[in-house]
C-alpha positions in Angstrom: 2.7 -22.8 18.6 4.9 -20.1 16.9 4.4 -17.3 15.1 5.2 -18.9 11.7 2.9 -21.8 12.4 -0.1 -19.5 13.0 0.9 -17.6 9.8 1.0 -21.2 8.1 -2.5 -22.3 9.6 -4.3 -19.2 8.7 -3.4 -19.3 5.0 -4.2 -23.0 5.4 -7.9 -22.2 6.4 -10.4 -20.8 4.4 -8.3 -21.9 1.6 -10.9 -20.9 -1.3 -10.2 -17.1 0.2 -6.9 -17.1 1.3 -4.6 -19.5 -0.6 -5.0 -17.4 -3.9 -4.2 -14.0 -1.4 -0.9 -15.8 0.1 0.0 -17.2 -3.4 -0.6 -13.7 -5.1 1.7 -12.1 -2.3 4.4 -15.1 -2.3 4.5 -14.7 -6.3 4.6 -10.7 -6.1 7.0 -10.5 -3.4 9.5 -13.0 -4.8 12.3 -10.4 -5.6 12.2 -9.0 -2.0 12.0 -12.1 -0.5 15.1 -14.0 -2.5 16.8 -11.0 -1.2 15.8 -10.9 2.3 15.8 -14.9 2.8 19.0 -15.6 1.4 20.5 -12.8 3.6 18.6 -13.9 6.7 19.4 -17.6 6.2 22.9 -16.9 5.9 22.9 -14.9 8.8 21.4 -17.8 10.9 23.6 -20.0 9.6 26.8 -18.2 10.3 25.8 -17.1 13.9 24.8 -19.9 15.9 24.1 -17.3 18.9 21.7 -14.7 19.4 24.2 -11.9 20.6 25.5 -8.2 19.7 27.0 -8.9 16.6 24.3 -10.7 15.2 21.8 -8.2 15.8 24.1 -5.4 14.1 24.4 -7.8 11.0 20.7 -8.1 11.1 20.2 -4.4 10.9 21.9 -4.2 7.9 19.7 -6.7 6.0 16.7 -4.9 6.9 17.9 -1.6 6.0 19.0 -2.9 2.5 15.5 -4.5 2.4 14.4 -0.4 2.7 12.4 -1.0 6.2 13.9 2.4 7.3 16.5 3.2 9.5 14.4 4.5 12.2 12.2 1.4 11.8 14.8 -1.1 12.0 16.3 0.7 15.4 12.7 0.4 16.6 12.3 -3.3 15.5 15.5 -4.2 16.5 15.0 -3.0 20.1 11.5 -4.8 20.5 13.7 -8.0 19.3 16.2 -7.7 21.8 13.5 -7.4 24.2 11.7 -10.5 23.1 14.9 -12.5 23.2 15.7 -11.9 26.5 12.1 -12.4 27.6 11.8 -15.8 26.1 15.6 -16.3 27.0 16.1 -17.7 23.1 19.6 -18.5 22.6 19.6 -20.4 19.3 19.5 -18.0 16.4 17.2 -20.2 14.4 14.6 -19.5 16.8 14.7 -16.0 16.3 12.9 -16.2 12.6 9.4 -16.1 14.4 10.2 -13.5 16.4 11.1 -11.5 13.1 7.8 -12.3 12.0 5.8 -11.6 14.5 7.5 -8.3 15.4 7.0 -7.2 11.6 3.4 -7.6 11.7 3.1 -5.9 15.0 5.1 -3.3 14.4 3.0 -2.8 11.2 -0.1 -2.4 13.2 0.9 -0.5 16.0 -2.1 0.3 18.3 -4.4 -0.5 15.2 -6.2 -3.5 14.1 -6.9 -4.9 11.0 -9.8 -2.7 10.1 -7.1 0.0 9.5 -6.4 -1.8 6.0 -9.9 -1.6 5.1 -11.3 1.1 2.1 -13.4 3.7 3.8 -17.0 2.9 1.9 -20.0 4.6 3.0 -23.3 2.6 3.2 -26.3 3.8 1.2 -24.7 7.1 0.0 -21.9 8.4 -2.4 -18.2 7.8 -1.2 -15.7 9.8 -2.5 -12.2 8.9 -3.0 -9.3 11.3 -3.9 -6.2 9.7 -5.7 -3.1 11.6 -5.4 0.6 11.0 -6.2 3.4 12.0 -9.0 3.2 11.2 -12.2 5.0 8.0 -13.4 3.9 5.9 -10.2 1.0 3.9 -12.0 -2.1 6.3 -10.5 -4.4 6.5 -13.5 -3.4 2.4 -13.6 -4.3 2.1 -10.1 -7.6 4.0 -10.4 -8.7 1.6 -13.0 -7.9 -1.5 -11.5 -9.5 0.0 -8.1 -12.7 1.0 -10.2 -12.9 -2.8 -11.5 -12.4 -4.1 -8.4 -15.2 -2.3 -6.6 -17.4 -3.2 -9.3 -16.7 -6.5 -9.0 -18.0 -6.3 -5.7 -21.1 -5.2 -6.8 -20.7 -1.0 -6.8 -21.6 1.6 -9.1 -18.4 3.5 -9.8 -17.4 6.4 -11.6 -14.4 8.3 -12.5 -13.7 11.8 -12.7 -10.6 12.7 -14.6 -9.3 15.6 -12.7 -5.5 15.4 -13.9 -5.9 18.1 -16.7 -2.5 19.2 -16.6 -0.6 16.2 -18.0 -1.0 15.6 -21.6 -3.0 12.0 -22.5 -3.7 12.0 -18.6 -7.4 12.2 -19.5 -7.7 9.9 -22.6 -5.3 7.4 -20.3 -8.3 7.1 -17.6 -10.9 7.0 -20.5 -8.8 4.0 -21.6 -8.8 2.6 -18.1 -12.7 3.7 -17.5 -13.6 1.4 -20.9 -11.5 -1.3 -19.8 -13.4 -1.2 -16.3 -16.5 -0.6 -17.4 -17.3 2.6 -15.8 -17.7 6.2 -16.9 -15.7 8.9 -16.7 -16.3 12.7 -16.1 -13.8 14.8 -18.4 -13.2 18.2 -19.5 -10.5 19.4 -22.2 -7.1 19.3 -21.2 -5.9 22.0 -19.3 -9.5 22.6 -17.6 -9.8 23.7 -13.7 -9.5 20.3 -12.3 -12.1 21.2 -9.2 -14.4 22.3 -12.1 -14.2 18.6 -13.2 -14.3 17.0 -9.9 -17.7 19.3 -9.5 -19.1 18.0 -12.6 -18.4 14.1 -11.7 -19.8 14.8 -8.0 -23.0 16.1 -9.8 -23.0 13.2 -12.2 -22.6 10.2 -9.6 -25.1 11.9 -7.7 -27.9 12.2 -10.2 -27.1 8.4 -11.5 -26.9 7.2 -7.9 -23.2 6.1 -8.4 -21.9 4.3 -5.1 -18.3 5.4 -5.6 -16.8 8.6 -7.3 -13.0 7.9 -7.8 -11.2 11.5 -8.5 -7.9 11.5 -10.2 -5.6 14.7 -9.6 -2.8 16.5 -11.0 0.7 14.8 -10.5 2.5 17.7 -12.6 3.0 20.6 -10.3 6.0 23.2 -10.1 6.2 23.2 -6.3 4.6 22.4 -2.7 2.9 25.6 -2.5 1.1 24.9 -6.0 0.5 21.5 -5.1 -1.3 22.2 -1.7 -3.4 25.1 -2.9 -4.8 22.8 -6.0 -5.4 20.1 -3.2 -6.9 22.6 -1.1 -9.4 23.9 -4.0 -10.6 20.4 -5.0 -11.1 19.2 -1.1 -13.3 22.6 -0.9 -15.4 21.4 -3.7 -15.9 17.8 -2.5 -16.5 19.0 1.2 -19.1 21.4 0.4 -20.9 19.0 -2.1 -20.7 16.1 -0.5 -20.5 16.5 3.6 -17.4 14.3 5.1 -16.0 13.8 1.9 -13.3 12.7 0.5 -13.4 9.5 2.7 -10.2 8.6 1.5 -7.5 10.1 0.0 -5.4 7.4 -1.3 -1.3 8.5 -2.0 -0.2 6.5 -5.1 3.5 5.6 -4.5 6.0 3.4 -7.0 7.9 0.8 -4.6 10.6 0.7 -6.7 11.7 4.0 -6.0 12.4 3.3 -2.3 13.1 6.0 -0.1 12.2 8.7 -2.7 8.8 7.2 -2.2 9.2 8.2 1.5 10.1 11.8 0.6 6.9 11.6 -2.0 4.6 10.8 0.8 6.0 13.0 3.2 5.2 16.0 0.8 1.9 14.6 0.3 1.0 14.2 4.0 1.8 17.9 4.6 -0.1 19.0 1.6 -3.6 16.9 2.2 -4.8 14.3 4.9 -3.9 11.3 3.1 -5.6 8.2 4.5 -4.3 5.3 2.7 -1.4 4.3 0.4 -1.3 2.3 -3.1 2.0 0.8 -3.6 2.2 -0.2 -6.8 4.9 -2.3 -8.6 5.9 -4.1 -5.1 6.7 -6.9 -7.5 9.3 -5.1 -9.3 11.5 -4.4 -6.4 14.0 -6.4 -3.9 13.0 -3.5 -1.3 9.6 -4.3 -0.4 10.4 -3.3 3.2 9.7 0.1 2.6 6.0 -1.4 3.3 7.1 -1.0 6.8 9.0 2.2 6.7 6.1 4.1 5.2 3.5 2.6 8.1 5.9 2.9 11.2 7.6 6.6 9.9 4.7 8.3 8.4 1.7 6.4 10.6 -0.5 5.9 7.2 -1.4 2.5 6.3 -1.2 0.8 2.7 -4.3 0.1 1.7 -3.6 -1.8 -1.7 -0.4 -3.5 -2.9 0.4 -4.0 -6.7 1.4 -7.4 -7.4 1.7 -7.4 -10.9 0.3 -6.0 -14.4 -2.6 -7.2 -14.7 -6.4 -6.1 -14.0 -6.6 -8.2 -10.9 -3.4 -7.8 -9.5 -4.0 -4.8 -7.3 -4.3 -6.4 -4.4 -6.2 -5.2 -0.8 -3.2 -5.2 1.5 -3.1 -7.4 4.5 0.1 -7.2 6.5 -0.1 -11.0 7.5 -0.1 -12.1 3.7 2.7 -9.3 3.3 4.9 -11.4 6.0 3.8 -14.7 4.5 5.1 -13.3 1.3 8.7 -12.2 2.8 9.1 -15.5 4.8 7.9 -18.3 2.1 10.6 -19.9 1.4 11.5 -20.1 5.1 8.1 -21.3 5.9 8.1 -24.5 3.2 11.9 -25.0 4.5 10.1 -25.6 7.9 7.5 -27.5 6.7 9.7 -30.2 5.2 
């Protein structure tokens, strides 16, 4: 059984659970898929045999999807070895190998646990959320709070982005939508003090999860590092072992710019996972693989729409399914 058949079967079994996931990725990745699938199909139609020219054009297709030059080179090297190993001559047979290698390159030496959120049992979990202004950070916090609450967790928010005008009010609105309390102070107050208050309140109310917003508008990398270091010290002092997650919110539509933001924040703090917003709004969804492969940071959530339910826990198999859905359906017919 080929890898694409395994993908199809994966989303046929447990249909109640996985149908929704696979459909969300299929719908949410329509722009990337249309661009990628059309180009890949065109490439396979033009080349009957797998040769060096085919691989060169495949590199261009992958780079156009923002998979990232280094990741593309790694992927194509792997594909060449696999083609040789399986003695693949016909380009039609290569779809299977590409889909399998995309999943493999995503996980690397890790397993599927790498995508899961690190929530503590029977004690307060602290999630720090970082990212520049305009990427959907506050919206993502609201959606994540809603999701955790739906799972039966008691959730609170701390409005640590005290620099941006309207940030506290925006978080308050999302707290109301998600039905969770927001701990806040006035605009311009010390973010570390707000987060300290948040931890105290979360402990006194026996909350399961505290999600902390942070400033996205800092003049330079040194300011960013200093501010996050200060916030981290407060969290570590009050909750040993915390923060349990540092989630970096990136806008998928900004492509390689998102990569440079990820590098900056990785230098400033220990980013444990990415929330990739607006994946439904880009034709360059390959950025998921670039971030994972080049920065070794897993994507933990993907934004696949505007609704409160549209922040999806990331699933690399569903992502590749979303990328290849049209090809999979063609093969099934």
